[in-house]
C-alpha positions in Angstrom: -38.5 -101.8 -1.4 -35.3 -103.1 0.6 -34.4 -105.8 -2.1 -34.7 -103.2 -4.7 -32.4 -100.6 -2.7 -29.8 -103.5 -2.5 -30.1 -104.3 -6.1 -29.7 -100.6 -7.0 -26.4 -100.7 -5.1 -24.8 -103.2 -6.7 -25.5 -101.9 -10.0 -23.6 -98.9 -9.5 -19.7 -100.1 -10.0 -20.5 -101.1 -13.7 -22.7 -98.0 -14.6 -19.7 -96.0 -13.0 -17.2 -97.8 -15.5 -19.5 -97.2 -18.5 -20.7 -93.6 -17.9 -18.6 -90.8 -19.2 -15.8 -89.2 -16.8 -17.3 -85.8 -17.3 -21.1 -84.9 -17.7 -22.5 -81.7 -19.0 -23.8 -79.6 -16.2 -26.7 -78.6 -18.1 -27.7 -81.9 -19.3 -31.3 -82.9 -17.4 -31.3 -86.3 -15.6 -33.2 -88.7 -17.7 -35.1 -90.8 -15.1 -35.8 -94.7 -15.6 -39.6 -96.0 -15.9 -40.6 -98.7 -13.0 -40.3 -101.2 -15.8 -36.6 -100.2 -17.1 -35.7 -100.2 -13.5 -37.2 -103.7 -13.2 -35.3 -105.2 -16.3 -31.9 -103.4 -15.0 -32.3 -104.9 -11.6 -32.8 -108.4 -13.4 -29.6 -108.1 -15.2 -27.7 -106.8 -12.4 -28.8 -109.8 -10.1 -27.6 -112.2 -13.2 -24.2 -110.3 -13.3 -24.2 -110.5 -9.1 -24.7 -114.6 -9.6 -22.4 -115.0 -12.2 -19.5 -113.1 -10.7 -20.3 -114.9 -7.7 -19.7 -118.5 -9.2 -17.5 -118.1 -12.2 -14.8 -115.9 -10.2 -11.4 -117.8 -10.6 -11.2 -117.3 -6.5 -13.5 -117.8 -3.7 -15.8 -114.7 -3.9 -16.5 -112.9 -0.8 -20.2 -111.6 -0.9 -20.2 -109.1 1.9 -17.0 -107.2 0.4 -18.9 -107.3 -3.2 -21.9 -105.9 -1.7 -20.1 -103.2 0.3 -18.3 -102.2 -3.1 -21.1 -101.8 -4.9 -22.8 -99.3 -2.2 -19.6 -97.5 -2.3 -19.4 -97.2 -5.9 -23.2 -96.1 -6.3 -22.5 -93.3 -3.5 -19.1 -92.5 -5.2 -21.0 -92.0 -8.6 -22.9 -89.1 -6.9 -20.0 -87.1 -6.1 -16.3 -87.4 -4.1 -17.9 -87.0 -0.6 -20.6 -89.6 -0.4 -19.8 -93.1 0.7 -21.0 -96.2 2.6 -19.3 -96.4 5.9 -19.3 -99.7 7.3 -19.5 -100.5 11.1 -15.7 -100.0 11.5 -15.4 -97.1 9.5 -18.7 -95.2 11.2 -16.6 -95.7 14.5 -13.3 -94.3 13.1 -15.3 -91.2 11.7 -16.6 -90.4 15.2 -13.7 -91.2 16.9 -11.8 -88.7 14.6 -14.7 -85.6 15.0 -14.3 -86.1 18.8 -10.9 -84.9 18.9 -8.7 -88.1 18.8 -7.5 -90.9 16.4 -5.0 -93.1 15.2 -3.2 -92.4 11.7 -1.2 -89.7 10.0 -3.1 -86.9 10.6 -4.2 -86.0 7.1 -7.3 -85.0 5.3 -8.1 -86.4 2.1 -10.3 -86.8 -1.1 -10.4 -88.6 -4.2 -9.5 -87.0 -7.3 -9.0 -88.3 -11.0 -8.5 -91.7 -9.6 -5.9 -90.7 -7.2 -6.2 -89.2 -3.5 -5.5 -85.7 -3.3 -4.6 -83.9 -0.3 -7.1 -81.4 1.3 -4.4 -80.4 3.9 -2.5 -82.0 6.7 -3.4 -81.5 10.3 -1.0 -79.2 12.3 1.8 -81.1 14.5 0.8 -84.7 13.1 3.2 -86.8 11.0 2.0 -85.7 7.7 2.6 -82.2 8.4 6.1 -82.7 10.0 6.8 -85.0 6.7 6.3 -81.7 4.6 2.8 -82.9 2.9 1.2 -79.9 1.5 -2.6 -79.5 0.6 -2.8 -80.0 -3.3 -0.4 -82.9 -3.0 -1.3 -86.3 -4.7 -0.9 -89.7 -3.0 -0.3 -92.6 -5.8 0.7 -95.3 -3.7 0.5 -96.4 0.0 3.0 -99.2 0.9 3.9 -99.8 -2.8 -0.2 -100.5 -3.5 -1.3 -98.0 -6.1 -4.5 -96.2 -5.1 -6.3 -96.1 -8.5 -8.3 -99.0 -7.4 -9.0 -97.6 -3.8 -12.0 -95.5 -2.6 -11.3 -92.9 0.1 -12.5 -95.2 3.1 -9.8 -98.2 1.7 -7.1 -95.5 1.5 -7.6 -94.2 4.9 -7.7 -98.0 6.5 -4.3 -98.5 4.5 -2.8 -95.3 6.2 -4.2 -96.1 9.7 -2.6 -98.8 11.9 -0.8 -99.6 15.1 1.0 -96.2 16.5 4.9 -96.2 16.1 4.5 -98.6 12.6 5.6 -96.9 9.5 3.7 -96.4 6.4 5.4 -95.6 3.1 3.3 -93.0 0.8 4.3 -92.1 -3.0 3.4 -88.0 -3.0 3.3 -86.2 -6.3 3.8 -82.3 -5.2 3.1 -79.2 -7.7 3.7 -81.6 -11.0 7.1 -82.7 -9.8 8.6 -86.5 -9.9 6.9 -88.6 -7.3 8.4 -88.7 -4.0 8.6 -91.8 -1.4 8.5 -91.0 1.9 8.2 -93.1 5.3 6.0 -91.8 8.2 5.2 -93.1 11.7 1.7 -93.5 12.8 0.5 -91.9 15.9 -2.2 -91.2 17.9 -3.7 -87.8 16.4 -4.6 -85.5 19.0 -6.3 -82.5 17.5 -5.7 -79.1 19.0 -8.1 -77.5 17.4 -7.4 -73.7 18.7 -3.7 -72.1 19.0 -3.3 -68.4 20.1 -0.7 -65.9 21.4 -0.2 -62.7 21.2 2.2 -61.2 18.3 4.3 -58.3 17.6 6.5 -57.3 14.3 9.6 -59.9 14.1 11.3 -56.6 12.4 10.5 -53.9 14.8 13.6 -52.6 16.9 13.5 -52.1 20.5 12.7 -48.4 19.8 9.7 -49.0 18.1 6.4 -49.3 19.6 3.8 -51.3 17.8 0.7 -52.7 19.2 -0.1 -56.6 20.0 -1.9 -58.5 17.6 -4.0 -61.2 18.9 -3.2 -64.3 16.9 -5.8 -67.2 16.4 -5.0 -70.8 14.8 -7.8 -73.1 14.3 -6.4 -76.1 12.7 -10.0 -77.9 12.2 -13.8 -77.4 13.7 -14.1 -80.2 16.2 -16.4 -80.6 19.1 -14.3 -78.5 21.4 -13.6 -75.5 18.9 -16.3 -73.2 20.5 -15.1 -73.6 24.0 -11.4 -73.3 23.1 -11.9 -69.7 21.0 -14.0 -68.0 23.6 -11.3 -69.0 26.1 -8.4 -67.8 23.9 -10.7 -64.4 23.0 -11.5 -63.9 26.7 -7.3 -64.0 27.1 -6.2 -61.8 24.6 -9.0 -59.2 25.4 -7.4 -59.0 28.9 -4.0 -58.1 27.0 -5.8 -55.3 25.2 -4.7 -56.4 21.5 -5.2 -54.1 18.8 -7.0 -56.4 16.4 -6.9 -60.3 15.4 -5.5 -62.2 12.6 -7.8 -65.5 12.3 -5.6 -68.2 10.4 -7.4 -70.7 8.6 -5.1 -71.8 6.4 -4.7 -75.5 5.9 -8.0 -76.2 7.6 -10.0 -78.9 6.2 -13.1 -77.9 7.9 -15.1 -80.3 10.5 -18.6 -79.3 12.2 -20.8 -76.9 10.8 -22.0 -75.7 14.1 -18.3 -75.1 15.3 -18.1 -73.0 12.1 -21.4 -70.9 13.1 -20.0 -70.4 16.6 -16.6 -68.9 15.3 -18.5 -66.5 12.8 -20.6 -65.3 15.7 -18.2 -64.8 18.0 -16.8 -61.8 15.4 -20.4 -60.7 14.4 -22.7 -58.6 15.9 -25.9 -59.9 13.9 -26.5 -60.9 10.2 -26.6 -63.9 7.9 -23.6 -66.2 8.5 -24.5 -68.9 5.8 -27.5 -70.7 4.2 -27.8 -74.5 3.1 -29.7 -75.2 0.0 -31.0 -78.8 -0.8 -32.7 -80.2 -3.7 -36.0 -78.6 -3.6 -36.2 -75.1 -3.9 -38.3 -74.5 -0.8 -35.3 -76.5 1.1 -33.4 -73.5 2.4 -32.0 -73.0 5.8 -30.7 -69.7 6.9 -28.4 -69.1 10.0 -27.8 -65.7 11.8 -25.3 -64.6 14.3 -26.7 -63.5 17.8 -25.9 -60.1 18.8 -22.7 -59.6 20.5 -19.4 -58.9 19.4 -16.6 -61.0 21.5 -13.9 -58.9 20.3 -15.9 -55.1 20.6 -15.4 -54.4 17.0 -11.8 -54.7 16.7 -10.3 -55.2 13.0 -10.0 -58.8 12.0 -8.0 -60.2 9.1 -8.7 -63.6 7.8 -5.8 -66.0 6.2 -7.1 -68.8 3.7 -5.0 -70.7 1.4 -5.6 -73.6 -1.0 -6.0 -76.0 2.0 -9.0 -73.9 3.7 -12.3 -75.9 2.8 -15.6 -76.6 4.1 -15.9 -74.9 7.4 -13.1 -72.8 7.1 -14.9 -71.3 4.0 -18.1 -70.5 5.4 -16.3 -68.3 8.3 -14.3 -66.5 5.9 -17.3 -66.0 3.6 -19.4 -64.8 6.7 -16.8 -62.4 7.7 -16.2 -61.1 4.3 -19.8 -60.6 3.2 -20.8 -58.9 6.3 -17.8 -56.2 6.2 -16.2 -57.6 9.6 -13.1 -58.9 8.2 -10.5 -58.4 5.4 -9.9 -61.9 4.1 -6.2 -62.2 2.8 -4.0 -65.2 1.1 -5.1 -67.2 -1.6 -7.9 -69.0 -3.2 -9.9 -71.5 -1.2 -10.1 -75.2 -1.4 -13.9 -74.8 -2.7 -15.8 -77.7 -1.0 -19.2 -76.1 -0.4 -21.4 -79.2 0.1 -23.5 -80.6 3.2 -22.5 -84.4 4.3 -25.0 -85.6 6.6 -24.5 -89.3 8.4 -27.2 -91.6 8.0 -27.4 -94.6 10.1 -28.6 -97.8 8.7 -29.4 -99.5 12.3 -26.5 -102.4 12.2 -23.8 -100.1 13.0 -23.0 -98.8 9.4 -24.2 -95.7 7.9 -24.2 -93.6 4.9 -22.2 -90.4 4.4 -24.2 -88.7 1.7 -24.4 -84.6 0.4 -27.9 -83.4 1.0 -26.9 -79.6 0.5 -24.9 -76.7 -0.8 -23.5 -73.9 1.2 -23.8 -70.4 0.3 -22.2 -67.2 1.9 -24.5 -64.1 3.0 -24.8 -62.6 -0.4 -25.9 -65.6 -2.1 -22.2 -67.2 -3.4 -22.0 -70.7 -3.8 -18.9 -71.9 -2.0 -18.8 -75.4 -4.2 -16.0 -75.7 -6.8 -15.6 -71.8 -6.4 -14.2 -71.4 -2.7 -13.6 -67.9 -1.4 -11.5 -65.1 -3.4 -9.6 -63.1 -0.7 -10.2 -59.5 -1.0 -6.0 -59.2 -1.1 -4.4 -62.0 -2.7 -1.1 -62.6 -0.9 0.7 -65.7 -2.1 3.0 -67.3 0.5 6.6 -65.8 -0.6 10.2 -65.1 0.5 10.9 -61.7 1.5 14.4 -60.2 -0.1 15.5 -56.7 0.8 17.0 -55.1 -1.9 17.8 -51.6 -0.4 20.0 -50.5 2.9 18.0 -48.9 6.0 19.9 -46.0 5.6 21.1 -44.4 2.3 24.7 -43.3 1.5 23.7 -39.7 0.6 20.8 -38.0 2.2 20.3 -34.5 3.4 22.0 -35.1 6.6 25.5 -36.1 4.9 26.0 -32.5 3.7 28.3 -30.5 5.6 26.9 -27.9 7.5 23.4 -29.2 7.2 20.8 -27.7 9.4 19.8 -30.2 12.4 16.5 -31.6 13.0 15.5 -29.8 16.4 12.7 -32.2 17.4 14.8 -35.7 16.7 16.0 -37.5 19.6 20.2 -38.6 19.8 20.6 -42.1 18.9 24.1 -43.9 18.6 23.4 -45.1 15.2 26.4 -47.5 16.0 24.2 -49.1 18.3 21.4 -49.7 15.9 20.7 -53.6 14.9 22.0 -55.0 11.7 20.3 -56.6 8.6 19.5 -59.8 10.4 16.0 -58.8 10.8 15.1 -57.6 7.1 13.9 -60.9 6.2 16.8 -61.9 3.9 18.5 -65.3 4.4 21.6 -67.0 3.4 21.9 -70.6 1.7 22.8 -72.2 5.0 19.9 -70.4 6.8 17.6 -71.9 3.7 18.7 -75.4 4.6 17.7 -75.3 8.4 14.9 -77.6 9.3 12.0 -75.3 9.5 10.4 -77.4 12.5 13.5 -76.2 14.2 13.2 -72.8 14.1 11.7 -70.7 17.0 8.3 -69.4 16.9 9.6 -65.7 16.3 11.6 -67.0 13.3 8.8 -68.9 12.1 6.4 -66.1 12.2 9.4 -63.4 10.5 9.7 -65.9 7.5 6.0 -66.6 7.2 5.0 -63.7 4.5 1.3 -63.9 4.6 1.1 -63.8 8.3 3.2 -60.6 8.3 1.3 -59.0 5.7 -2.0 -59.9 7.8 -0.5 -58.5 10.9 0.2 -55.3 8.9 -3.1 -55.1 7.7 -4.5 -55.5 11.2 -2.1 -52.5 12.7 -3.2 -50.3 9.7 -6.9 -51.0 10.4 -6.2 -50.4 14.2 -5.0 -47.0 13.4 -7.3 -45.8 11.0 -10.0 -47.0 13.5 -8.1 -45.1 16.3 -8.0 -41.7 14.4 -11.6 -41.9 13.1 -13.0 -42.2 16.8 -10.5 -39.4 18.0 -11.5 -37.4 14.9 -15.2 -38.0 16.2 -14.7 -37.3 19.8 -12.5 -34.0 18.8 -15.7 -33.0 16.9 -18.0 -33.7 19.7 -16.2 -31.3 22.2 -15.8 -28.5 19.6 -19.5 -28.4 19.1 -21.1 -26.1 21.8 -24.2 -27.9 23.7 -27.8 -27.3 22.5 -28.6 -25.9 26.0 -25.5 -23.8 25.9 -26.2 -22.4 22.5 -30.1 -21.8 23.2 -29.1 -19.7 26.7 -26.6 -17.6 24.5 -29.4 -16.8 22.3 -31.7 -15.8 25.0 -29.4 -13.6 26.5 -28.6 -11.6 23.2 -32.4 -11.0 22.8 -32.4 -10.0 26.6 -29.6 -7.5 25.7 -31.5 -6.3 22.8 -34.8 -6.0 24.8 -32.6 -3.8 27.4 -30.6 -2.0 25.2 -31.4 1.6 25.5 -32.8 3.4 22.3 -30.7 6.0 20.9 -31.7 9.5 20.5 -31.9 10.8 16.9 -32.1 14.4 17.4 -29.0 16.4 17.3 
């Protein structure tokens, strides 16, 4: 059986080259009989022996075999692959929060390497690499003949050493950039309380709890709970959960993050090859933010675990999802160790949101699409002609007297001149970055609006409860009226 599997693995690269690029989704798989498989295996053995003996240079059998296994798994989907012992070790190091390299999540697409997203505060992020970019060359070598593991290996190296990438962004001309490798320490959760960057000192707007999750790792759950505990003490009005450019990670971390905001309900289901192979995962009672409004931010770089969280909170009516369409990586991978340090990374199921939507190839559609934009103010804060400009106009007796000359100028309007456009974004303060982040500003506006609506509804209910007479009081009044009727003297009808 082991020999059969090995020979099957060897045939994959050759089958891949001969197979059409795109198969019809509804075309059924035609399985080979045992006799046909045996005939193909004999042919495969002949190809392997001929290639080893006749190749112009000394053949590396191990390299041939690993390439064959990689080719077989890559023929299934872009996320299945063979992991050598070194690859498997690197994968585990990365998953536990620290690894060497550029800080970039990639996938295979059309023979090139496509960026799922850069990780926050890494060489790739600082160099300006964006989700959706294509990498065509690594150190001058084209990537079209590389699999994912080979590309990752070439980008990794000793910290401080340089690697040259050729990157294509949004259909533009290829651009070469040189990045320095570094030890990548993934800080999964960042948080802060934010206010409106454009608000004046006179305006008192509620603080918003901001949670940025850059990936779903081993420490995400712990970090998130600590962040929520701290922000709840500050009595924030609601939360913005920023999952933009988050490439995913552990399923368990995605479940815990969703559960933190839910008081019950389904989070996600996984469905495998067989119809009966369905697993549903549910939230436990207890909303850690006590029902406060939540807005989830996603974009094209939000993938896998990020999409699970966004879909769970959206389908349960717990959050408003804003931003742009997510990546659409809704498949479940599992590592199967082979006993010698190597492993298979293979897709075993698909993810579905609580309403039954498959995430695969579709992603999460935001409730409100907000594309990242630059705001330009077209209107002055104060008009030239208003009622107040007329001579002898009646004053507003309720307004407070303010010195208009002390009002702040239009620097907070969101409009930037050419010099400001050329500033290095990374050199800006957090407040300046927030002011330029159009999606974040709109998400904060939404949280404030939802908080205000919720507060008004609560006040309305409380007022109604106060105005309604208690049942006991109504009963006493009713009994008193009856007693009054009994004691009231009858009128004498005689005249």
